[in-house]
C-alpha positions in Angstrom: 0.0 0.0 0.0 2.8 2.4 0.8 4.4 1.8 -2.6 1.2 2.8 -4.4 1.4 6.1 -2.5 4.9 6.5 -3.8 6.5 5.9 -0.4 9.2 3.3 -0.5 8.3 0.4 1.7 11.7 0.7 3.5 10.9 4.3 4.4 7.4 3.3 5.5 8.8 0.6 7.8 11.5 2.8 9.2 9.2 5.7 9.9 6.7 3.5 11.8 9.5 1.8 13.8 11.1 5.1 14.7 7.9 6.3 16.1 7.3 3.1 18.0 10.8 3.1 19.4 10.3 6.7 20.6 7.1 5.7 22.4 9.0 2.8 24.0 11.8 5.1 25.1 9.7 8.1 26.2 6.7 6.2 27.7 7.8 2.6 28.3 5.4 1.2 25.8 6.3 -2.2 24.4 5.1 -3.2 21.0 5.0 -5.7 18.1 3.6 -4.9 14.7 1.4 -6.8 12.3 2.6 -6.6 8.7 -0.5 -6.8 6.5 -0.5 -8.1 3.0 -3.2 -6.3 1.0 -5.6 -8.7 -0.8 -5.6 -6.6 -4.0 -1.8 -7.3 -4.4 -0.7 -10.0 -6.7 1.1 -12.9 -5.2 4.4 -11.6 -6.6 3.9 -8.2 -5.1 3.0 -9.7 -1.7 6.0 -12.0 -1.8 8.4 -9.2 -2.7 7.0 -7.1 0.2 7.2 -10.0 2.6 10.9 -10.5 1.7 11.6 -6.9 2.4 9.7 -7.2 5.8 12.1 -9.9 6.8 14.8 -7.2 7.3 12.5 -5.8 10.1 11.4 -9.1 11.5 12.3 -8.3 15.1 9.6 -5.7 15.0 6.9 -7.8 13.4 5.6 -11.0 14.9 2.4 -11.5 12.8 1.7 -11.4 9.0 -1.8 -10.5 8.3 -4.2 -10.3 5.3 -6.4 -7.3 4.9 -8.6 -5.3 2.5 -11.2 -6.2 -0.1 -12.3 -9.8 0.2 -14.4 -10.0 -3.0 -12.3 -11.8 -5.7 -9.4 -11.9 -3.3 -9.7 -15.2 -1.3 -7.1 -16.1 1.3 -6.1 -19.1 -0.9 -4.6 -16.6 -3.4 -1.9 -16.1 -0.7 -1.3 -19.7 0.4 2.3 -19.8 -0.7 3.0 -16.4 1.0 1.6 -17.7 4.3 3.5 -21.0 4.1 6.7 -19.0 3.6 5.9 -16.7 6.4 5.2 -19.6 8.8 8.6 -21.1 7.8 10.2 -17.8 8.7 8.6 -18.0 12.2 5.7 -15.5 11.8 2.2 -16.1 13.2 -0.7 -15.5 10.8 -3.9 -13.6 11.1 -6.6 -12.9 8.5 -8.9 -9.9 8.8 -12.5 -10.2 7.5 -15.5 -8.0 6.9 -13.6 -4.7 7.2 -14.9 -3.0 4.1 -18.3 -4.6 3.7 -17.6 -6.6 0.6 
């Protein structure tokens, strides 16, 4: 999603992590993030993003699936989730968030 807004995914990750680390330092807030694959992505796009997210793995403990469900079943990402599980991630799938 960040890429479609012309923000490199690396910058997107690092900006979020910087803010979370500041919250941890300033307020003692611990965190882990969920990296969400967007259902409208192709399997190739999702896999490329997942590979990049591995560089930030210590901040993410879950890989999720989110966005438009119609014509984007979870089975479309079966290979992605199998790879993510091998890399030690937990999996979550969001449903019903946009009414279709």
